[in-house]
DOZA-202063 format. One line per 8 residues: number of its first residue (from 1); their letters; for each residue z, x, y of C-alpha. Coordinates in nm, 3 decimals, padded with zeros to 5 digits. Each point is the difference from the previous one (the first is absolute). Layout:
N
NUM	a	Z X Y | ...
REM end
This chain:
462
1	mpivvgvd	03.080 00.097 00.635 | -00.283 00.035 00.155 | -00.322 -00.232 -00.150 | -00.362 00.111 00.108 | -00.249 -00.278 -00.074 | -00.373 00.046 -00.126 | -00.333 -00.219 00.023 | -00.271 00.004 -00.162
9	lgttkits	-00.283 -00.196 00.133 | -00.253 -00.042 -00.313 | -00.319 -00.161 -00.084 | 00.140 -00.264 -00.298 | 00.394 00.048 00.157 | 00.181 00.044 00.260 | 00.347 00.164 -00.081 | 00.336 00.135 00.134
17	laleiatr	00.312 00.181 -00.126 | 00.325 00.045 00.105 | 00.105 00.389 -00.091 | 00.371 00.135 00.015 | -00.071 00.349 00.151 | 00.278 00.177 -00.187 | -00.033 -00.135 -00.371 | -00.376 -00.056 00.068
25	evlavgtv	00.128 -00.352 -00.196 | -00.228 -00.343 00.093 | 00.183 -00.235 00.138 | -00.227 -00.288 00.099 | -00.390 -00.059 -00.077 | -00.235 -00.281 00.206 | -00.357 -00.030 -00.173 | -00.237 -00.320 00.131
33	andanctl	-00.347 -00.021 -00.112 | -00.292 00.155 00.218 | -00.165 -00.370 00.096 | -00.164 00.157 00.333 | -00.385 00.043 -00.155 | -00.246 -00.157 00.278 | -00.332 00.040 -00.153 | -00.218 -00.219 00.060
41	dadrsrgr	-00.167 -00.098 -00.410 | -00.353 00.048 00.119 | 00.134 00.352 00.141 | 00.167 00.077 -00.329 | -00.307 -00.024 -00.158 | -00.136 00.293 00.226 | 00.317 00.226 -00.103 | 00.217 -00.094 00.324
49	sewnavri	00.323 00.036 00.021 | 00.203 -00.136 00.285 | 00.361 -00.102 00.043 | 00.183 -00.111 00.301 | 00.244 00.260 00.109 | 00.194 -00.265 00.195 | 00.150 -00.133 -00.403 | 00.030 00.326 -00.128
57	vsqgiecl	00.202 00.102 00.319 | 00.247 -00.394 -00.042 | 00.011 00.099 -00.398 | 00.166 00.288 00.084 | 00.228 -00.099 00.199 | 00.083 -00.315 -00.250 | 00.058 00.345 -00.246 | 00.221 00.153 00.208
65	kqvatqlg	00.193 -00.334 00.117 | 00.063 -00.040 -00.435 | 00.186 00.328 00.019 | 00.188 -00.059 00.275 | 00.138 -00.315 -00.205 | 00.065 00.196 -00.301 | 00.186 00.309 00.195 | 00.199 -00.317 00.191
73	sraadiag	00.262 00.163 00.145 | -00.149 00.369 -00.039 | -00.321 -00.031 00.111 | 00.262 00.138 00.328 | -00.066 00.295 -00.140 | -00.340 00.056 00.008 | -00.067 00.309 00.195 | -00.357 00.020 -00.036
81	igitgqqh	-00.315 -00.153 -00.075 | -00.370 00.229 -00.196 | -00.315 -00.206 -00.079 | -00.330 00.033 -00.216 | -00.290 -00.133 -00.074 | -00.355 -00.076 -00.118 | -00.189 00.294 00.138 | -00.381 00.063 00.081
89	gmvlvgpq	-00.106 -00.365 00.169 | 00.080 -00.087 00.353 | 00.099 -00.310 00.290 | -00.113 00.027 00.348 | 00.245 -00.060 00.296 | 00.014 -00.073 00.258 | 00.260 -00.029 00.295 | 00.032 -00.419 -00.137
97	gpvsplin	-00.015 00.105 -00.321 | -00.227 -00.003 -00.277 | -00.376 -00.041 00.092 | -00.131 00.061 -00.315 | 00.182 -00.083 -00.418 | 00.089 00.273 -00.179 | -00.345 00.125 -00.176 | 00.164 00.165 -00.303
105	wqdrrald	-00.052 00.286 -00.252 | -00.190 -00.262 -00.210 | -00.250 -00.081 00.246 | -00.397 00.112 -00.117 | -00.121 -00.060 00.321 | -00.116 00.375 00.043 | -00.205 -00.002 -00.299 | -00.229 -00.325 00.210
113	pipgrpqt	-00.358 00.130 00.023 | -00.087 00.081 00.361 | -00.248 -00.252 00.131 | -00.395 00.129 -00.022 | 00.155 00.357 -00.132 | 00.046 00.091 -00.362 | 00.371 00.119 -00.002 | 00.290 -00.110 00.018
121	wlketral	00.255 00.020 00.328 | 00.267 00.215 -00.216 | -00.310 00.230 -00.076 | -00.113 00.014 00.307 | 00.373 00.069 00.150 | 00.059 00.253 -00.217 | -00.345 00.143 00.122 | 00.135 -00.009 00.338
129	lgddvwqr	00.327 00.144 -00.094 | -00.171 00.352 -00.189 | 00.001 00.141 -00.349 | 00.316 00.204 00.071 | 00.305 -00.221 00.205 | 00.126 -00.090 -00.332 | 00.201 00.392 00.016 | 00.144 -00.120 00.317
137	tgcrlqpg	00.035 -00.429 -00.080 | 00.160 00.098 -00.362 | -00.265 -00.277 -00.154 | -00.280 -00.105 -00.030 | -00.086 -00.316 00.254 | -00.040 -00.314 -00.255 | -00.031 -00.370 00.036 | 00.336 -00.135 00.134
145	fmagtlyw	00.103 00.278 00.215 | 00.075 -00.062 00.383 | -00.287 00.252 00.096 | -00.273 -00.174 -00.187 | 00.134 -00.410 00.146 | -00.019 00.150 00.352 | -00.317 00.121 -00.034 | -00.147 -00.288 -00.098
153	lkaqdllp	00.174 -00.239 00.215 | -00.113 00.192 00.260 | -00.344 -00.044 -00.098 | 00.050 -00.364 00.064 | 00.147 00.036 00.315 | 00.333 -00.099 -00.090 | 00.260 00.231 00.090 | 00.184 -00.192 00.295
161	ensralfi	00.039 00.201 00.291 | 00.426 00.131 00.023 | 00.091 -00.080 -00.360 | 00.063 00.322 -00.272 | -00.026 00.012 -00.362 | 00.240 -00.036 -00.186 | 00.148 00.040 -00.325 | 00.227 -00.330 -00.151
169	mdyfgail	00.331 00.218 00.033 | -00.074 00.123 00.330 | -00.026 -00.363 00.150 | 00.315 -00.098 -00.142 | 00.193 00.290 00.137 | -00.082 -00.113 00.304 | 00.071 -00.362 -00.060 | 00.340 00.098 -00.123
177	tgqaavte	00.052 00.274 00.306 | -00.168 -00.182 00.264 | -00.155 00.381 00.089 | -00.381 00.049 00.043 | -00.109 00.104 -00.380 | -00.020 00.353 -00.113 | -00.120 00.125 -00.400 | 00.143 00.273 -00.198
185	pscagssg	-00.248 00.286 -00.210 | 00.065 -00.163 -00.328 | -00.147 -00.342 00.149 | -00.260 00.196 00.234 | -00.167 00.194 -00.323 | -00.139 -00.284 -00.123 | -00.211 -00.056 00.286 | -00.298 00.258 -00.094
193	vfnvrsrq	00.008 00.128 00.359 | 00.377 00.170 00.010 | 00.044 00.390 -00.042 | 00.233 00.008 -00.229 | 00.068 00.428 00.130 | 00.115 -00.063 00.321 | 00.110 -00.366 -00.101 | -00.146 -00.184 00.296
201	wdaeaisa	-00.349 -00.206 00.023 | -00.305 00.223 -00.004 | -00.215 -00.022 00.309 | -00.317 00.128 -00.115 | 00.044 -00.241 -00.283 | 00.035 -00.273 00.231 | -00.245 00.075 00.286 | -00.314 00.040 -00.317
209	lglsrdlf	00.110 -00.361 -00.095 | -00.074 -00.115 00.409 | 00.402 -00.123 -00.012 | 00.265 -00.001 00.294 | 00.274 00.231 -00.092 | 00.167 -00.277 00.188 | -00.002 -00.227 -00.284 | 00.216 00.203 -00.201
217	pevveadr	00.386 -00.019 00.052 | 00.206 00.342 00.015 | 00.113 00.177 -00.316 | 00.424 00.077 -00.054 | 00.136 00.128 -00.221 | 00.196 -00.253 -00.258 | 00.340 00.126 00.050 | -00.063 -00.084 00.341
225	pigritds	00.166 -00.284 00.135 | -00.309 -00.241 00.155 | 00.295 -00.235 00.191 | 00.277 -00.229 -00.081 | -00.029 -00.367 -00.151 | -00.007 -00.237 00.307 | 00.252 -00.285 00.028 | -00.209 -00.253 -00.096
233	maltaglp	-00.102 00.105 -00.329 | 00.342 00.137 -00.017 | 00.105 -00.361 -00.025 | -00.287 -00.116 -00.163 | 00.048 00.203 -00.326 | 00.330 00.051 00.033 | 00.046 00.329 00.044 | 00.218 00.161 00.247
241	sgvpvfap	-00.165 00.104 00.344 | -00.054 00.344 00.076 | -00.099 00.156 -00.325 | -00.237 00.248 00.004 | -00.341 -00.051 -00.140 | -00.200 00.296 -00.121 | -00.380 00.034 -00.035 | -00.190 -00.137 -00.256
249	igdhqasf	-00.103 00.232 -00.291 | -00.285 -00.077 -00.226 | 00.079 -00.165 -00.357 | -00.141 00.280 -00.233 | 00.275 00.198 00.175 | 00.276 -00.201 -00.030 | 00.000 -00.047 -00.375 | -00.029 00.349 -00.045
257	igsvtdhq	00.264 00.027 00.220 | 00.173 -00.312 -00.172 | -00.077 00.155 -00.339 | 00.038 00.383 -00.038 | 00.309 00.201 00.158 | -00.166 00.372 -00.149 | -00.281 00.017 00.234 | -00.078 00.340 -00.105
265	nsilvnvg	-00.086 -00.119 -00.389 | -00.051 -00.352 -00.048 | -00.340 -00.196 -00.068 | 00.029 -00.321 00.095 | -00.197 -00.259 -00.167 | -00.075 -00.370 00.169 | -00.127 -00.232 -00.152 | -00.047 -00.372 00.157
273	tgaqvavy	-00.334 -00.174 00.021 | -00.182 00.325 00.037 | 00.194 00.337 -00.119 | 00.065 00.372 00.205 | 00.121 00.311 -00.125 | 00.143 00.241 00.306 | 00.237 00.280 00.043 | 00.127 00.182 00.299
281	tdgfdfap	-00.088 00.324 00.145 | 00.079 00.221 00.317 | -00.371 00.116 -00.044 | -00.324 -00.210 00.134 | -00.262 00.206 -00.251 | -00.156 -00.360 -00.131 | -00.342 -00.108 -00.113 | -00.159 -00.348 -00.077
289	pielrpfp	00.073 -00.232 -00.215 | 00.358 00.104 00.130 | 00.148 -00.083 00.326 | 00.235 00.206 00.196 | 00.226 -00.303 00.201 | 00.267 00.104 00.222 | 00.324 -00.019 -00.099 | 00.272 -00.133 00.202
297	crgnllsn	00.192 00.248 00.233 | -00.212 00.299 -00.163 | -00.238 00.130 -00.253 | -00.313 -00.192 -00.203 | 00.014 -00.184 -00.343 | -00.301 00.130 -00.257 | -00.111 -00.389 -00.073 | -00.252 -00.136 -00.257
305	vglaggws	-00.107 -00.330 00.105 | -00.249 -00.291 -00.134 | 00.120 00.076 -00.395 | 00.001 -00.245 -00.290 | 00.285 -00.307 00.083 | 00.142 -00.302 -00.080 | -00.282 -00.158 00.099 | -00.183 00.195 -00.317
313	yqvleqff	00.234 -00.222 -00.212 | -00.077 -00.325 00.197 | -00.363 00.074 -00.070 | 00.088 00.049 -00.339 | 00.242 -00.345 -00.025 | -00.307 -00.222 00.189 | -00.251 00.154 -00.300 | 00.217 -00.158 -00.244
321	rdvgrstf	00.055 -00.307 00.181 | -00.348 -00.087 00.021 | -00.024 00.078 -00.370 | 00.221 -00.259 -00.033 | -00.149 -00.236 00.218 | -00.366 00.095 -00.106 | 00.045 -00.003 -00.340 | 00.266 -00.232 -00.096
329	eqdspapl	00.036 -00.208 00.318 | 00.265 00.059 00.008 | 00.265 00.203 00.327 | 00.363 00.182 -00.011 | 00.255 -00.248 00.211 | 00.174 00.368 -00.014 | -00.131 00.341 00.145 | -00.117 00.225 -00.341
337	yerlnqla	00.156 00.320 00.074 | 00.250 00.012 -00.185 | -00.189 -00.114 -00.339 | -00.276 00.300 00.084 | 00.313 00.223 00.002 | 00.126 -00.117 -00.333 | -00.368 00.031 -00.105 | -00.029 00.360 00.118
345	asvpagad	00.309 00.138 -00.130 | -00.128 -00.087 -00.340 | -00.295 00.233 00.065 | 00.093 00.406 -00.075 | -00.032 00.203 00.329 | -00.367 00.079 00.052 | -00.151 -00.358 -00.121 | -00.145 00.167 -00.303
353	glrceplf	-00.284 00.096 00.212 | -00.079 -00.162 00.224 | 00.046 00.084 00.388 | -00.024 -00.209 00.306 | -00.065 00.130 00.364 | 00.148 -00.288 00.207 | -00.132 00.051 00.320 | -00.170 -00.319 00.043
361	agtrldpa	00.018 00.027 00.382 | -00.155 00.311 00.067 | 00.227 00.310 00.106 | 00.094 00.127 00.366 | -00.251 00.254 -00.041 | -00.275 -00.162 -00.181 | 00.030 -00.391 00.089 | -00.322 -00.078 -00.229
369	vrgsltgi	00.131 00.090 -00.305 | 00.126 -00.190 -00.307 | 00.201 -00.010 -00.242 | -00.090 00.023 -00.356 | 00.054 -00.077 -00.385 | -00.032 00.318 -00.295 | 00.025 00.078 -00.348 | -00.062 -00.336 -00.095
377	spqnftar	00.010 -00.063 -00.387 | 00.033 -00.287 -00.183 | 00.356 00.082 -00.071 | 00.092 00.034 00.312 | -00.148 -00.242 00.149 | 00.279 -00.241 00.046 | 00.252 -00.120 00.238 | 00.282 00.121 -00.055
385	hlaravle	-00.238 00.394 00.030 | -00.147 -00.168 00.345 | 00.352 -00.024 00.114 | 00.097 00.297 -00.117 | -00.326 00.192 00.108 | 00.080 -00.126 00.384 | 00.381 00.106 00.044 | -00.113 00.326 -00.102
393	gmgrslre	-00.258 -00.004 00.212 | 00.213 -00.051 00.289 | 00.264 00.264 -00.130 | -00.257 00.244 00.009 | -00.152 -00.081 00.307 | 00.329 00.032 00.148 | 00.064 00.381 -00.198 | -00.371 00.088 00.154
401	gysaieri	00.111 -00.067 00.317 | 00.284 00.211 -00.013 | -00.203 00.295 -00.141 | -00.243 -00.041 00.323 | 00.302 00.063 00.187 | 00.165 00.284 -00.241 | -00.330 00.198 00.034 | 00.067 00.004 00.395
409	tdqthtal	00.377 00.094 -00.017 | -00.077 00.231 -00.329 | 00.385 -00.133 -00.043 | 00.149 -00.226 -00.274 | 00.202 -00.258 00.072 | 00.317 -00.066 -00.231 | 00.123 -00.337 00.099 | -00.205 -00.314 -00.078
417	iaagnglr	00.137 -00.342 00.242 | -00.142 -00.318 -00.041 | -00.051 -00.238 00.260 | -00.190 -00.317 00.001 | 00.047 -00.358 -00.197 | -00.316 00.090 -00.151 | 00.260 00.305 -00.271 | 00.357 -00.218 00.072
425	enpllaei	-00.181 -00.308 -00.141 | -00.193 00.152 -00.266 | 00.165 00.271 -00.263 | -00.274 00.057 -00.224 | -00.175 00.127 00.303 | 00.268 00.194 00.164 | -00.005 00.207 -00.363 | -00.330 00.035 -00.031
433	vsqsfglp	00.001 00.167 00.351 | 00.334 00.220 -00.101 | -00.226 00.107 -00.285 | -00.303 00.067 00.164 | 00.252 00.211 00.238 | 00.195 00.188 -00.215 | 00.290 -00.122 00.214 | 00.301 -00.257 -00.031
441	msftthre	-00.048 -00.228 00.252 | 00.309 -00.094 00.257 | 00.040 -00.370 00.167 | 00.150 -00.051 00.314 | 00.355 -00.235 -00.074 | -00.151 -00.222 00.307 | -00.336 -00.177 -00.007 | -00.107 -00.015 00.379
449	eaaygaal	-00.090 00.371 00.014 | -00.194 -00.009 00.306 | 00.268 -00.212 00.244 | 00.275 00.258 -00.185 | -00.230 00.263 00.132 | -00.014 -00.154 00.331 | 00.388 -00.040 00.050 | 00.062 00.384 -00.159
457	iaargi	-00.198 00.090 00.368 | 00.209 -00.259 00.186 | 00.262 00.199 -00.116 | -00.117 00.375 00.043 | -00.091 -00.163 00.358 | 00.370 -00.099 00.041
REM end
């Protein structure tokens, strides 16, 4: 029976899996930690985030090799390869390979002040694009987006001639096939200069930034083969020669595909380091902070991103570590999350009036907003109440994120689907989120939702 392979070029790890089409059974999984961060210490302190794109590609190929090894003789049944990965960032690629590092979505150089001027690069870039550009591009430009990074590079005279701005998965697809790199709407939609209605680059936005259209690759739909794996790549990865490779898709959309079966009635809640809520729509109505993200092949996702996720709980864990070090001169050799969950579970819902807004690093709409604690009393000012209040704040953030979507769609969705280790590894948080939505929560039987979604796109393509 035919097998498809999905590859996810993530920020923390890189994963591939083999999926038997007929049974939807995951037959093999390969994973490596993404160790390609090459940011200099001095640059890291300035908010830079640079990665070795060649290293990421080699790790993706290693994951494919792991899958092929696990499949053994069944590797001959591989009939297609789908790709996904981290969005928003970009790598400049010339005829001989990368001419810049991957400047990924975590990069904050757009927030640097312009020398001699009282505004940041991001503010100037947004002003050039215009106040209403989000209606065409589906999102407001944010730090780490391709368009803002390109404008910064242009201002520094760092855009080499004959180079293309690619997402890391576009570059990976080109290496596998030996063909010119292309991109796909769900990836291109994260750039800040892609027209979500025409599903093509927005020429007006690109021109407003003084960029050349030649910087941007051709746009193709996800179920279109971009080429076949070359003989040399197939030999290196242990795959059959000539397997078709399909246009790479964004990881947010891939997770939706890999988690949700009923697109019309489901809410996807994804909690990792950050958190997102998303629903599918055939329409184009939206308003910030909601983003309209192109869905592979047709339609869109209404996505509320940048919500309180696992990083908020990490901040709390670090706080208690600091208490131990500074007060008792002791540090725990193990993470404290399980103990925090035990403490939080001993407190009734509502945390006896203690309320936390765990927006410790702002939101997409207002990066300057900060978290807060209210309702503090002598009875609830305890470690256990604080742990409960932070978890309930995370659940409330997700529910309010969905409420903003609900007002746009005027539809109540009936299925709550979970993705991400933040929910899978924390049953108490999953319970709190489920209660916040008033819906039972469903988990997928597989853990690698994005790679699974990429594999399903390959299955559709073949």
